[in-house]
Phi, psi and omega in degrees: 000151186281153171277165175295136179213145178288139182210148177271350184302314179301326179293317178298314183296324183289337180262000192304317185294340181267000181283152169284173179300319179295317180293327176293325175298317178295313181300315181301321180296310185288330178290319186269343184295133180236005185241147174282117181229183175285107184266016178298149182301325180296313183289320179294318178299319180294316183289332181262359180059047178228176179268158176294330178297327179295323177295321179294315179296319178301313182298318180291327182294332180260013170105006179259160181290332179181185184295324182299316179292319180300310185291333176298314180288327179296320183275344189307315180240030182287126178227131177287120182276130179287146181291131182243155176295135181287108177234129185301323180297314180293325179299315179295311182297320179292327177293317176300315182296321178298316181290326175296316181294320178293322178297321178300321180288327186271338188294137179244106186296324177296321178294319179300321178295320179296319181294317179297325178294320178296317179298323182285332188257338181283146184297318180214146182245132176242135180242120182258141175188151178236150177061228180296328176293331176294323176296320177295323178297319179293322178295320177302314179301311182298317182296311187278334176297326182292342179247024169093005179278134177278096189227145179224136176259137180234120187233010179252136185301317181292321179292328176300317180291318183290332186293340183301332181290344182267356189267150172206191185292347178267006181261149173241125179244123178250115179259134179245118175214101183301317181285332183082007183233018177285102189303317183298318181289313182298317179297318179295324177294320178295320177295322178297321179297321179295333178273008179070017174286151174281134186238138177230125177253127177253114188205167174263355183268114180273093186243128177296330178297317181290326178297329178278326184282320189245158184291323178219141172236111180264122182274128176259150178292157184216152173225142184309132179068014180300323183297343180271355178066034184294324184242311181228173180296127185293343180277358184305312179300327178292319180294329176299310181296320179302315180295323178294316177298316180300314181298319179292322180296315178300317186295331182297326179212063192302312185299311182292317184286328174291328178293320177296318179299315180297321179295318178295317180297319180295323179298324179288316184290333181285347181290000000 
């Protein structure tokens, strides 16, 4: 299994939906490429039948000064992977490792601190999710309820719409949509915003629209077709972020929150 390594691939994937067709061609090449080749702008432009200017625009769109800076970071930890025998066990473990590494690249520690502060200060927390994201929402509720957070998970489409009447400026709404296109969740989040609730969207879709709509957008790692659960459970990237938030939340007031957890556990065991 691989060690953690810095990579530009998660950044490319998070911006993918905002790319033009030409930029998607460029992105597809760098995401899927596994071989060390001539990465000069001239050769890449020639092989992809695009202009060198397109490479420059692509690089700037994902946050680099230009193609030269982008390709430097792309090659920095580039390693040619040896062909391995296809074994289902290794495929699953390598997928987990890939998503862990991508999560490491995407996590923003300052943002995590802001989110933990919101959970600690808001009167009530609501977690929205549908399907596999709904399972993650329920897990969030169970984890944080045990340490004293007043939290509720809502995973039904009709209840998502109805819940807006309960919201105000003292509410925190966390929406989970791995794809970023779950209409019920996004619509409910927009309604929450209209009620002046603080909103946090947890998604793999890096959208400028969402950055304007919601107070925080936490990016989760993604792998093609992950939402279909082809290899592993699609909620795994969400659970990674949840655990990171949970660990930071506990650390802020460790003694008191561990005491609440022990009290909750004892209440269960005494039954």
